[in-house]
N, C-alpha and C positions, 0 to 999 in steps of 0.2 A: 286548531282546536281551542275553543273558548273555555277559559277557566271558570267553572260554575260552582265550585265548592265554596263553602263559607271562608271568608278572608280572615286569617288568623293574625291578630295584632298583639305583639308582646311589648309591654310597657316596662322599661328599665330605668334606673336612676338611683341617686343617692337617697338615704333615708329622709323622710319628711320633705321631699321635693314636690309632692303633690300628685303622685301617681294615682292613688285611690280616689282623690278628690276629682281628678280629671275623668277617670272612668265613670264615677257616679254622675257627673254632668253629662257625659256622652249617653249614659243609660237613661237619664232623666229620673233617676231614683237613687236613694241612698242604700245601695245593696252592699257596699263595702264599708267596713269599719274605719273611721277616721279619728286620729288623735294628734294633738300637738307634740306628743312624745314620739321621738323617732323609733323605728323598729316595730311599729304596730303590726305591719304585715309580715307574717312569719313563713307562710307557705304560698305556693303558687296557686292562684285561683283563676278558673276559667268561667266566663259568663257569655252565653249566647245572646246576640242582639240583632234585630233586623232594622235596617234603615233604607227607606226608599226601594223596597223590593230586593234588597241585597242582604244576605246573611253575613254576620261578623261573629268572631269569637274573640273577646277581649281577655287578655292574659295579664293578670296582676302579679308582680314578683316582689320578693323581699328587697329592701334597700341595699345598695352596693356600699359596703363600709370600707373605710381605708384601713382595714386590718387583715391579718393573715388568715383569719377564720371565715373569710367570705365563702359562702356556699356556691362555688363556681359550678359544681356538678349540676345542681338544680337549675341554675341560671342558664347554663349552656344547653341543657335539655329543653328548657322553655324556648330558647332562641332557635334551636334546631327544629322545633315543632311548628314554628310560626312562618308566615310569609313576609311580614314587615315588622321591623323593630322600631318602636317609638322610644327614642332617648329623651328623657326629660331632665332638664338642667335648670338651676336657679339663675335668674337674670342678674344676680349680684356676683357671679363667679369671676375670678381673675384669670383662671386657666382651666384647661380640661385635665382632670386628674388621671393618674396612670391606670386605675382600674376601669374607668369609663373608656379610655383609649383602647384598652385590651378587649373590652366587650364589643366595641364598635368594630375593631379589626376582626374579631371572631365572627361577628354578624356578616360582614362583607365577604370574608373568605368562605363563608358557608352559603353565599348566594342569596342573602336576604335583602329586601328593600329597606330603606332607612328614611325616617322622618325625625328631625331634631326639633325639640320644643323648648324654648326658654320660657319658663313659667314665672308667675308672680310679677308680671310685667307692670302691673298697677303700682308697684312700689318704686318704679324707676322714674326719675324726674327728667333728665336730659335724654329723652328717648332716641332722638336721631343719632346722637354721638355714641350712646351705649349700644345701639343696634349695630352700627358699623364695627364697633370694638368687638362685640360678641361674635359676629359673623367671621371676623378675621381670626379670633382666638380658635374657633372651631376648624376653619379651613387650614390654618397654618399648623395646627396640632396634628391633623390627619391629611398629610400632603397627597396621599394616594387617592383621595376623594376628588373627583373632577367637579361634580356638582351634587348638591342634595337640597332637599326642601327644608328650610328653616322657618319656624313659626315663633312668634312672640305673643304670648297670651297670658291672661289671668284666668286660671281654671275656675275660680270662685266668682269672678265679677263680669266677665264678658262672654260673648257667644261665638267668638271666632274659632273656638275649638271644634265646632261642627265641620270645619274644613277638612279635618282629619279623615272623615269617611270618603269625601270626594277625592282627596289626594291618594288614598289607599286604592280606590278603584282605578285611578289613572296609572298607578304603579303596576297593578296587576295587568292592565292592558299592555303596558310597555314590556312586562315580562313575557307576554305572549306574542310579541312582535316577531315576525318572520321576514327576513330580508332575502330578496331574490338573489340567486347565485350570480346571475349576470351583473347585477348592480355591485355586488361585493367584489367581483373580479375587476371591474372597471375602477373601483375605488382603490384596490390593492395595487394595480398597475400604475395608477396616477401617483399615489403617495410614496411608493418605493422608488419611482423614477425621480420624483422631486427631492427625496431625501433618502438615498440608498444606504444600506448598512455598510459597516467597515468590512474590507476584504479579509479573508482568512488565509494568511501566508501567501498573499498575492492572488488568491482565487476569489472570484466574485460569487456572492450569495445570490442565487436566483430563486425568486418566488414563483411557483408554478400555478397555484390554484388555492382558492379559499371557498369554503361553503359553511353554512350554518348547520350544525348537526343536532341541535336541540334548543328548546327554550325553557324558561323557568328554572334557572336563569339562562339567558341567551349564551350559547356556547358555539364557538367557531373553530374550525381546523384549517391551518395553513400548511400546504405542502411545499417544501423547498429542499434544496440540497444543503448540507451542513446545518440542519436545524438546531442541533445540539450546541453549535458553536455561536449562534446568534446571541449577542450581548443582551443582558437583562434590561439595560436601559433602552435598547432598541425595541425589545418586546413591549416594554411599558409605553414607548412612543406609539407603536401601532395600536395598542389597546386604547390609549387616550384618543387617538385620531379617529378610530372606528366608532368609539362611543360618542364623540362629539358630532361626527358627520351624520350618523344615523339617529341622532337624538335619543339616546337611551337614558338620558337624564340621571335620576338618582337611584339607579339600580346597578349592581355589579354585572360585568360581562366577563367571559373567560375565553382565552384563545389558546388552542393547543397547536404546538409546532411539531410537524412530522416530516421525516425524510423519506418515508415510504413512497412508492410509486402512486401517483394520483389515480384512485379507483374510477374516476369519471372520465379519464383520458380517452378511452376507446369509444365511449358514448358520444364524445364531442367531435371525434374524427369522422 
């Protein structure tokens, strides 16, 4: 089933990082108030926009402060309502702060796509060195992320920001990807024989079957004996391998491990 609804993009980031400026550039109009003073955006704002025959809803949020009074309730509601989170960071940062880590983790755990944008790129001189540094800062800060799209832009001075719409459409297409059960089971048989899980008190864990049970986000179920005993590290290993092999890119996937009898067993016999 093709996802035809308007794509909802939620823009999050620290105060004065350029969220409203970027949205105005994407809209081609100054619909959002901009100020050099941090904290201008107080409430969540939604704006409908069409680009190349595809509808979008751009969600502007209040800045993420390094204080205890951050309005996480509204921020998390905005994230829950969107399809893709756009995290905007300044190109001068030295590390990813705790609050942004928390919001990214929340986004991924709730099955949202992710695009990371380093803004104010025009202020950076040694661009090649800094680009590598910033990419490493992000990936090392969030080790559960296998891959994600990272952009380096100036919301005020260049036009590369238009790539956001194209990336968003590709992410939605990936969300809708459906993998054939036969391909999944060939992959599972191969990867578990190549690197089998540790035995449970001398007993071998046997993987019986895998199938995709939904998309948006892609969710899979693996039937095995002793599923509750499989180590978390091995579950993460299978998730990473599946994501890389079937090229799910910068969207989260979920695997459910079940010990129940394979409901497809009779159909296959």
